[in-house]
C-alpha positions as CSV (number, residue, x, y, z in Angstrom):
1,M,105.9,122.7,113.6
2,Q,108.2,120.2,115.4
3,E,109.4,123.0,117.8
4,I,105.9,124.0,118.6
5,V,105.0,120.4,119.3
6,R,108.0,120.0,121.6
7,E,107.1,123.2,123.6
8,I,103.5,122.1,124.0
9,V,104.5,118.6,125.1
10,A,107.0,120.0,127.6
11,M,104.4,122.4,129.1
12,K,101.6,119.9,129.3
13,N,103.6,117.2,130.9
14,S,105.6,119.2,133.4
15,S,104.1,117.4,136.4
16,F,103.7,113.9,135.1
17,S,105.3,111.2,137.2
18,D,106.5,108.3,135.1
19,I,108.0,105.1,136.4
20,T,111.5,106.4,135.9
21,G,110.9,109.6,138.0
22,N,113.0,111.4,135.4
23,Q,111.5,114.7,134.0
24,E,113.0,114.0,130.6
25,A,111.3,110.7,130.5
26,N,108.1,112.2,131.9
27,T,107.8,114.5,128.9
28,L,108.5,111.7,126.5
29,F,106.2,109.1,127.9
30,R,103.2,111.4,128.2
31,S,103.0,113.2,124.9
32,V,100.2,115.6,124.0
33,A,96.8,113.8,124.3
34,G,98.5,110.8,126.0
35,D,96.4,111.3,129.1
36,L,93.2,112.1,127.2
37,C,93.3,109.5,124.5
38,D,93.2,105.8,124.1
39,P,96.6,104.5,122.7
40,D,95.2,104.2,119.2
41,V,93.1,107.3,119.1
42,T,93.4,111.1,118.9
43,C,91.1,113.3,120.9
44,S,88.5,115.3,119.0
45,N,89.9,118.5,120.6
46,D,93.5,117.6,119.8
47,I,95.3,120.9,119.2
48,I,98.0,119.2,117.1
49,T,96.5,118.8,113.7
50,S,97.7,117.4,110.4
51,P,97.9,119.4,107.1
52,Y,96.3,116.4,105.5
53,R,93.3,116.3,107.7
54,T,90.1,117.8,106.4
55,I,87.9,120.1,108.4
56,D,85.3,117.4,109.0
57,G,88.0,115.1,110.5
58,S,88.1,112.7,107.5
59,D,91.3,110.7,106.8
60,R,91.8,110.2,110.5
61,R,94.8,108.1,111.6
62,S,93.0,107.9,114.9
63,S,89.4,108.3,116.2
64,P,87.8,110.2,119.1
65,V,87.8,108.5,122.5
66,Q,84.6,106.7,123.4
67,Q,85.0,105.4,126.9
68,V,81.5,104.1,127.2
69,H,82.5,100.8,128.9
70,C,85.9,101.9,130.4
71,P,85.8,103.1,134.0
72,P,88.8,105.1,135.1
73,G,91.8,102.9,135.5
74,S,90.5,100.0,133.5
75,T,92.8,98.4,130.9
76,E,92.4,96.1,127.9
77,S,93.0,92.5,128.6
78,P,95.5,90.5,126.4
79,A,92.5,88.6,124.9
80,G,90.4,91.8,124.4
81,Q,90.1,91.0,120.7
82,Q,88.0,87.9,121.6
83,H,86.4,88.9,124.9
84,G,86.1,92.6,124.6
85,S,87.1,95.4,127.0
86,P,86.4,95.6,130.8
87,G,82.9,96.6,131.5
88,T,81.4,94.4,128.9
89,D,80.1,90.9,129.5
90,G,82.6,88.8,127.6
91,Q,82.8,90.2,124.1
92,T,79.2,91.5,124.2
93,D,76.0,89.9,125.5
94,G,75.4,88.7,121.9
95,Q,78.8,87.1,121.6
96,H,79.0,85.4,125.0
97,I,76.0,83.1,124.5
98,H,75.6,82.2,128.2
99,H,75.7,78.4,127.5
100,H,78.4,76.4,129.1
101,G,80.8,79.4,129.0
102,R,81.1,79.5,125.2
103,L,81.5,82.3,122.8
104,S,79.1,82.6,119.9
105,V,80.1,81.3,116.5
106,S,78.4,81.2,113.1
107,G,78.0,78.6,110.3
108,N,79.2,75.0,110.3
109,K,82.9,76.1,110.3
110,D,82.8,77.9,113.7
111,L,83.4,81.3,112.2
112,L,82.9,84.5,114.1
113,P,79.3,85.7,114.8
114,Y,77.7,88.1,112.4
115,A,77.9,91.8,113.0
116,A,74.6,93.6,113.7
117,N,75.3,96.0,110.8
118,D,77.2,95.1,107.6
119,T,79.7,97.9,107.6
120,C,82.4,96.0,105.7
121,R,82.7,95.5,101.9
122,L,80.7,92.5,100.9
123,S,81.6,91.0,97.5
124,V,79.6,87.8,97.8
125,Y,75.8,87.8,98.3
126,G,74.7,86.1,101.5
127,Q,77.9,86.8,103.4
128,H,78.1,89.0,106.5
129,C,80.6,91.1,108.3
130,F,82.1,89.5,111.4
131,A,81.8,90.8,115.0
132,A,84.5,90.5,117.7
133,G,85.9,92.4,120.6
134,D,87.9,94.6,118.2
135,S,86.1,96.5,115.5
136,R,89.0,96.0,113.1
137,V,88.3,92.3,112.8
138,N,87.3,92.5,109.1
139,V,90.3,94.5,107.9
140,V,92.3,91.6,106.4
141,P,91.9,87.8,106.5
142,N,95.1,87.4,108.6
143,L,93.5,89.4,111.4
144,S,90.1,87.7,111.1
145,S,91.7,84.2,111.2
146,H,93.5,85.1,114.5
147,H,90.2,86.1,116.1
148,I,88.6,82.8,114.9
149,M,91.6,80.8,116.2
150,F,91.3,82.1,119.7
151,V,87.5,82.0,119.8
152,R,87.7,78.3,118.8
153,L,90.3,77.8,121.5
154,H,88.1,79.5,124.1
155,N,85.2,77.2,123.2
156,Q,87.3,74.0,123.2
157,L,88.6,74.9,126.7
158,A,85.0,75.7,127.9
159,D,83.8,72.3,126.7
160,R,86.7,70.5,128.4
161,L,86.2,72.4,131.6
162,A,82.5,71.7,131.6
163,G,83.2,68.0,131.3
164,I,85.7,68.0,134.2
165,N,83.6,70.4,136.4
166,P,79.9,69.6,135.9
167,A,78.9,71.8,138.9
168,W,80.4,75.0,137.3
169,D,77.8,77.4,136.0
170,D,78.0,79.3,132.7
171,E,79.8,82.4,134.2
172,R,82.5,80.3,136.0
173,L,83.1,78.3,132.8
174,F,83.3,81.5,130.7
175,Q,85.7,83.3,133.1
176,E,88.0,80.3,133.6
177,S,88.2,79.7,129.8
178,R,88.9,83.4,129.3
179,K,91.6,83.3,131.9
180,L,93.3,80.3,130.2
181,V,93.2,82.1,126.8
182,I,94.8,85.2,128.3
183,G,97.5,83.1,129.8
184,I,98.2,81.3,126.6
185,I,98.4,84.6,124.7
186,Q,100.9,85.9,127.3
187,Q,102.9,82.7,127.0
188,F,103.1,83.1,123.2
189,A,104.1,86.7,123.6
190,Y,106.9,86.4,126.1
191,A,108.2,82.9,125.3
192,E,108.0,82.9,121.5
193,Y,107.1,86.2,119.9
194,L,109.3,88.7,121.8
195,P,112.5,86.6,121.7
196,A,112.1,86.5,117.9
197,V,111.5,90.3,117.7
198,L,114.0,91.6,120.3
199,G,116.7,89.0,120.5
200,N,118.1,87.4,123.6
201,D,120.3,90.3,124.7
202,I,117.3,92.7,125.0
203,M,115.1,89.9,126.5
204,E,117.7,89.5,129.3
205,R,118.3,93.3,129.7
206,Y,114.6,93.9,130.4
207,R,114.1,90.6,132.2
208,L,111.4,89.5,129.8
209,N,112.2,85.8,129.6
210,V,109.8,83.3,131.1
211,Q,110.9,80.6,133.6
212,A,113.0,78.1,131.7
213,D,111.6,75.2,133.5
214,G,108.0,76.5,133.7
215,G,106.1,77.1,136.9
216,H,105.5,80.2,138.9
217,A,107.6,83.3,139.1
218,R,106.7,86.1,141.6
219,V,107.3,89.1,139.4
220,Y,104.5,91.5,140.3
221,D,105.6,94.9,141.4
222,A,102.8,97.2,142.6
223,S,104.9,100.3,142.0
224,I,105.2,99.7,138.2
225,D,102.7,101.4,136.0
226,A,101.4,98.8,133.5
227,T,99.6,101.3,131.3
228,V,100.6,101.6,127.7
229,F,102.6,104.8,126.8
230,N,101.8,106.9,123.8
231,A,104.9,106.3,121.7
232,F,104.6,102.5,122.0
233,N,101.2,102.5,120.3
234,A,101.6,105.5,118.0
235,A,105.0,104.4,116.7
236,A,107.1,101.6,118.3
237,F,104.7,98.6,118.1
238,R,103.7,99.6,114.6
239,F,107.1,98.2,113.5
240,G,104.9,95.1,113.0
241,H,103.5,96.7,109.8
242,T,106.8,95.8,108.2
243,T,105.8,92.1,108.6
244,V,102.6,92.4,106.7
245,P,102.8,90.5,103.4
246,D,101.7,91.7,99.9
247,L,99.7,88.5,99.7
248,Q,97.1,87.0,101.9
249,E,97.8,83.3,101.7
250,S,95.9,80.2,103.0
251,L,97.9,77.0,103.7
252,K,96.9,73.3,103.6
253,K,97.4,71.1,106.7
254,S,100.7,70.1,105.0
255,Y,101.6,73.8,104.9
256,A,101.6,73.8,101.2
257,S,100.1,76.9,99.6
258,E,96.4,76.5,98.9
259,Y,95.2,80.0,97.9
260,K,96.7,83.5,97.7
261,T,95.6,86.9,96.6
262,S,96.8,90.4,96.8
263,I,96.2,92.0,100.2
264,E,94.6,95.1,98.6
265,T,91.7,92.9,97.3
266,T,90.9,91.7,100.8
267,Y,90.5,94.9,102.8
268,N,87.3,94.8,104.8
269,D,86.0,91.9,102.7
270,P,85.3,88.7,104.7
271,N,85.0,86.5,101.6
272,M,88.4,84.9,101.9
273,T,87.9,84.3,105.7
274,Y,84.7,82.5,104.9
275,H,86.7,79.9,102.9
276,H,90.3,80.1,104.3
277,C,91.5,80.8,107.8
278,D,95.3,80.6,107.6
279,G,98.0,83.0,106.5
280,V,101.6,83.9,106.7
281,V,103.3,87.3,107.2
282,R,106.5,89.0,106.3
283,N,107.9,92.4,105.2
284,F,106.6,95.8,104.2
285,G,104.8,95.2,100.9
286,V,103.3,97.6,98.3
287,G,99.8,96.3,99.3
288,I,100.0,98.4,102.5
289,R,102.6,100.9,101.3
290,D,100.7,102.3,98.3
291,K,97.4,100.5,98.1
292,L,95.9,100.7,101.6
293,F,92.1,100.9,101.7
294,P,91.3,101.9,98.1
295,D,88.0,103.7,97.7
296,A,85.4,103.4,95.0
297,H,87.6,105.6,92.8
298,N,90.7,103.4,93.5
299,V,92.2,106.2,95.5
300,S,94.2,104.6,98.3
301,T,96.5,105.6,101.2
302,D,99.8,104.5,102.6
303,L,100.3,102.8,105.9
304,A,103.8,104.1,106.6
305,A,102.7,107.7,105.9
306,R,99.8,107.2,108.2
307,N,102.1,106.0,110.9
308,I,104.3,109.1,110.6
309,Q,101.4,111.4,110.6
310,R,99.8,109.6,113.5
311,G,102.9,110.3,115.5
312,R,102.6,114.0,114.8
313,D,98.9,113.9,115.6
314,H,99.8,112.4,119.0
315,G,102.5,114.9,119.6
316,L,105.3,112.4,119.8
317,P,108.7,114.0,120.5
318,P,111.2,113.4,117.6
319,Y,113.6,110.5,117.0
320,N,116.6,112.2,118.6
321,R,114.8,112.8,121.9
322,W,113.9,109.2,122.2
323,R,117.5,108.2,121.3
324,R,118.7,110.3,124.2
325,H,116.1,108.9,126.6
326,C,117.3,105.3,125.8
327,G,120.9,106.2,126.3
328,L,121.7,106.0,122.6
329,S,123.8,108.5,120.7
330,E,121.9,111.3,119.1
331,I,122.3,112.3,115.4
332,T,124.5,115.4,115.5
333,L,124.2,118.3,113.0
334,G,127.7,117.4,111.8
335,E,126.7,113.8,111.0
336,F,123.5,115.0,109.4
337,Q,125.4,117.3,107.1
338,A,128.0,114.8,106.0
339,A,126.4,113.5,102.9
340,G,127.5,110.0,101.7
341,A,128.5,109.0,105.2
342,V,127.1,106.6,107.8
343,M,124.8,108.3,110.3
344,G,124.0,106.8,113.7
345,D,122.4,103.3,113.2
346,F,121.6,104.0,109.5
347,D,123.5,102.6,106.6
348,V,124.8,105.1,104.0
349,D,121.8,104.8,101.6
350,T,119.3,105.2,104.4
351,A,121.2,108.1,105.9
352,D,121.2,109.9,102.6
353,S,117.5,109.3,102.1
354,I,116.7,110.8,105.5
355,R,119.0,113.8,104.7
356,S,117.0,114.4,101.5
357,V,113.7,114.6,103.4
358,Y,114.5,116.4,106.7
359,E,116.3,119.7,107.2
360,H,117.6,119.0,110.7
361,P,118.4,115.9,112.7
362,D,115.9,117.0,115.4
363,D,113.1,117.0,112.8
364,I,113.3,113.2,112.1
365,D,110.1,111.6,113.1
366,L,110.2,108.7,115.7
367,F,108.7,106.1,113.3
368,T,110.8,107.2,110.3
369,G,114.1,107.0,112.2
370,A,113.5,103.9,114.3
371,I,112.0,101.8,111.6
372,K,115.1,102.3,109.4
373,E,117.8,101.5,112.0
374,R,120.0,98.5,111.3
375,H,118.5,95.5,113.2
376,L,120.2,94.2,116.3
377,A,121.7,90.7,116.2
378,K,118.9,88.0,115.9
379,A,116.2,90.7,116.2
380,Q,113.7,92.3,113.9
381,V,114.2,95.9,115.2
382,G,117.0,98.3,115.7
383,P,118.2,99.6,119.1
384,L,115.6,102.4,119.6
385,F,112.5,100.3,119.0
386,A,114.2,97.5,121.1
387,C,114.4,100.0,124.0
388,L,110.8,101.2,123.6
389,L,109.4,97.7,123.1
390,G,111.5,96.3,126.0
391,T,110.3,99.1,128.3
392,Q,106.7,98.6,127.5
393,F,106.6,94.8,127.8
394,K,108.5,95.0,131.0
395,R,105.8,97.3,132.4
396,L,103.1,94.9,131.1
397,K,104.8,91.9,132.8
398,Y,105.9,93.4,136.1
399,G,103.0,95.7,136.6
400,D,100.2,93.2,136.0
401,R,99.2,91.1,139.0
402,F,97.3,88.8,136.6
403,Y,100.4,88.0,134.5
404,F,100.3,84.3,133.9
405,E,103.5,83.4,135.8
406,N,102.4,85.0,139.0
407,P,101.0,82.6,141.6
408,S,97.8,83.4,143.5
409,P,98.6,85.6,146.6
410,A,98.5,84.0,150.0
411,G,94.9,84.1,151.2
412,G,93.5,84.7,147.8
413,P,91.9,85.6,145.5
414,D,92.6,82.7,143.1
415,T,94.2,84.8,140.3
416,G,97.1,82.5,139.4
417,F,97.3,79.4,137.4
418,S,97.9,75.9,138.8
419,L,101.2,74.3,137.9
420,G,99.2,72.1,135.5
421,F,98.8,75.1,133.2
422,F,102.5,75.1,132.5
423,L,102.2,71.5,131.2
424,L,99.5,72.3,128.6
């Protein structure tokens, strides 16, 4: 199966031009369905199928593309989970309330607005599913609380801007608030999150650090493709699943624990979000490893297995091919056959576990291999995921003319932030 996948990928991508201009990279960055599918979906006519997928398409790791609001060339904004995708008016007309630039909220706690249809699992009478720019908002309380946090931030900014600029209309207030939220999310990502994930060496290698003293940095390069490549979404960025906790926990203002419950009891149930909006995350727990989305018969799935199968659905080339692309040593057949010995960036126990599952080093799935590598110094990932994450976030930084450190171009439009933004 892997060999068939590799041949199909090579044929389908023979003319693709990636930012590297390298044919090996071209094949890797544009796997089967990469040009046809959103990053987190598989096309309905995908020729690479899973032995675990039923004829009617149930148990999907991904869903068919529905580009109703996405014109060619459009991309998701960093705040898309609050404001929706391009082509929509804010989140939706129902969520942007057209009053002083604010987003809609519900109840006296400024929770998210109610969804038009209750498609989640309601365990308490009178509660409703939440609506947001991302349909997965109700999956777990951690996710819902992040949506709520940024919606509240948007509204606080809109209120402050309305007070400072009484002549601004609703649309101007909405767009300026949205722009600030996007900039803040980018600041979080590049100044706080990525250094903790990648470590300083990788941050410097891919030139991802923000200006040490704040202020503008002219980093935009029109020749860089800022789109998201298939392997990043189908494998590399899913390393974050290893940080999901077994427990969903709410903290008091003092950061003392207030309430906690097993994650599997919270899937698609907004009850905890109604009462608690804080949580902490760490490590790959059994709540997502063995008990993901249990059904009425308590039959559940496994997130790591879904990630592996999703990579196959998306036609991702195997682990060794990505190692070669990133300039890392490949696992040789000799290493693979040397039971009880270290192999590549795996410790002995991990190496032997991989040997027991795969028949050949070129069969190792990207997610399986990369997620089990020894972490780099002061990082949460090994060398291969560091390479893929660094590559993608470099593209997102240098290929985005709206990236928050870029000043407005001479003569307009006013796309940049004032220096005051960096003092927030």
